[in-house]
N, C-alpha and C positions, 0 to 999 in steps of 0.2 A: 713561299717564304721570305723575302727582300731583307738583307741586308743593306742598311743606310749608315752612312758614316755623317757626323755634323761636326761642326766646327762652330764654337759659341763663345762669347765672350757676358761677362756677368762682374757686378759691383757686388765682392761680397760681403757687405757693411750690412746686413739685413739677413743674413745666412748664417746657420750653424756649420758651414763647410758645403762642400759636393754631395758628399756622400747622404744618403736616406739613412735615419738612424731608426735600427729596429725596434720595435715595441713602443715609439715615441713619435707616433703619425702626426702629434700637435707639433713637434718643433720644423721649422721652416727651414729647407736644404734645397739648395739648387736641384737636385737630382729628384728631390719629390717635386719639385713646381714643375720642370721638363715633363714628367710621368704621367701626373694631372691632366696636364696641358694636351699632351699626344692624347691622352683616354678623352678629350673631347673633341679631338679631330677625327678620330679613326673609330670612336667607341668601343676599343678594345682595350684591356688593360695590357702594360709594358713595361719589361724592366730592360732600363736603358746601362750601358756597361762604359763606364769613364776611365778616360786614359788616366787620368791623376785626382787622388782622392783630397783637395785643396782644404784646409782646414779654416775656422769660423774667421770671418773677416776678411780673408785672401782673396785676392781677386784674380780674373783671367782675360788675358786678351785672345789666347788660341787652345781653350781648352777643347777636348776631342771626345764623341761620345759614338759607341754606335750601338744599334738597336735591331731586332727583328720583326719586320711588320707584315701582315696578311692586309695588304689594302692596296690600290690600285692609282694613289695621289702621286704626280708628278714630283719629282726632286725639288722643282723651281718652286713649286707652289705648295709645296710640302713646309718650306722656308717660311713663305709669306704666311700659311696658316697658321703656323704657330706664332709668329713674331705678331701677329694682331691680338693674339689671347695671351701671350706671356706679360709678366710687369716689366714696366721700361727699364728695369735693369740687369734683364737677362736677354739676348739679344743671339740667333741663330745664324751666324755669318755665312754659312755653306753647306749644303747636303749634296751628297753624292751618293750612287749606289754601287757597291763594292762586293767582293766575291763573301761568300757565305762562310768562309773561315777566319775571315778578318776579326781580330778582336784588339779594341782600342788600347787594351792595358797592356797585353804580352806580347803585342806587335811593337809596341812603340821603340824606340832605336835611340832617343835622346831625350829630354827636356832641357828647355830654356827660361831660366826664370830673371827677373831684376828686383832688385830691394831698393827702395826709395827712404834716406834719412835727410831731414830737414835740419838745417844745423844753423841755430840762431839763438839769439839772446831770447828772443820771444816766440810763442807758438803762432802759426799762421791757421787764421781758421778755415782757408779753402782748401788746405792740404791735411785737417786734421785725421779722415780715414784714408789718406793714401800715402803718406810719410809719419816716418817715425821722427820726432821732436826732440832732439839733443840741444842741452843747455851749455855744456861745457866745450871749451876750445878742444879741437879733434887735430892731431900731427896728422895729416894728409899723405905726409912723405912717409912716415912709420907706417901707416896701412898698406901704400903703396909696396914698400920692402916686404911685408908678410905675404902677401897675394900669392906668390910663386910657391912658397911651401905648401900651399893645398891644392895645386894643379900636379894632376897624373892620376896614376893609381894606387889607393890607401887603403886601409882598415878605418873606417869613420866611425868607429865607435865611440869616440869621444864627444862626435857631434850627434847621436844617436837619443833620442827623448825615449824616457820610458815609455811602456807601452807599443814601443814598436816591433812589427812581426813579421820582417825581412828576416829572409833563412839566411845571409850572408852580410857581414859591415862593408863587404870592400864595394867600393865604387870608384869609379873615373870621373875627375873634372877635367874636360878638355880645355877649358878656358876660363878664368876668373878675372874680371878686371873692374875699376872704379872710376868713374867721370864726375866733374862736378859743373854743373851751372849754376851761376851766381850761390846760392845757398842752399842747392840742393844738390845731394849727394847720390848717385843712382849706380849700384853693384848690379853686375850683370854676371851671370854664372848660368853655363853650360855643362851638362854632361849625361852620363849615359843613364843617369837615374840617381834617386837621391831618397835617402831613410827619413823617417819620421823626426817633422822638424830641423832637418840637418841645414835647410839653409838658413832657415831663422839663427841660429845654433852659431853660423859659420858668421853671419854678419852680428851678431852678437859679441862675440869673439874679438874681431874686427874692430868693433867700437873700440873696446878695451884697450885693443893697440893704441888706438887712437889717442884713448884716455890717458897713456902713459902707464897702464897697469901691467901690461905684459909687453914684452919686447917682441919685434917681428921674428926671429930666430926660434922665441918659444911656441911658437906653432908647431913643429918640427917635435919635440918634446909632448905636446899635447897629444899630438896624433900619436904616438909610441906610448902613449900611458893607454889609451883604450879603454879610457875612463869618462864618463860623463862628465864626472864632479872637476876635471882636469882644465875645461873648455869653459869660456864665460858665457853669460845668461842668454837666453833665448828672447830674441827679440819681436817685438808684438807681430800680429798677423798682418795687420792693416796695411802697412808699408810694402808686402808681398803680392807680386804679380805675375802670375803663370803665362811668359809670352807665346812659346810654341813648344809644339809635339813635333819628335822628328820619326819617320818612319823610312 
């Protein structure tokens, strides 16, 4: 039995997230598409293990999964065989054979996401599935002042959505930055792991800072509250991209 590690990219627009939905086989998920396509290639049932359970509409440039297969297809040809059968919004970027003990989720040492916000009076038809459009003026200097409060090791309970089953709310954000190019603002966040909807709640809270509804220093108070009601709204999924998984 071989353990294959695959790096994939996908446009999450047409999917209800990465993870297959139990008892809902009619719901399109990235995992479901991958498993059905692998079955076409090797004529065997397979359960893949994803590194990150991205939500509906969330995209990925460097998602990782592993799976155990009893087949002799070379790794390079395995990627090609899947890509010729997968829909054009899912692509296998790389396949390697790894140690039998490798687990895509449990062996992850860190993840990097970015989130796009389009800041203009009118929306862009070309970014409607890839950036959150905000109409109001944003104080970008205030947002930059708020970023350092979230870096480091903290209890992120205030940024944790209901339904999160993580055993601990403690996470470390190694780096949180913001860049602007014309009307597109990109938040980049790298950490050891993230709670359910944590990145999107951070972005929604930072946008509130940009609106002037929160002062930058209030991020410290929001963290200390350990209460989801203390933070801002959850930004929509379509602006979020899983950039890379670190091992």
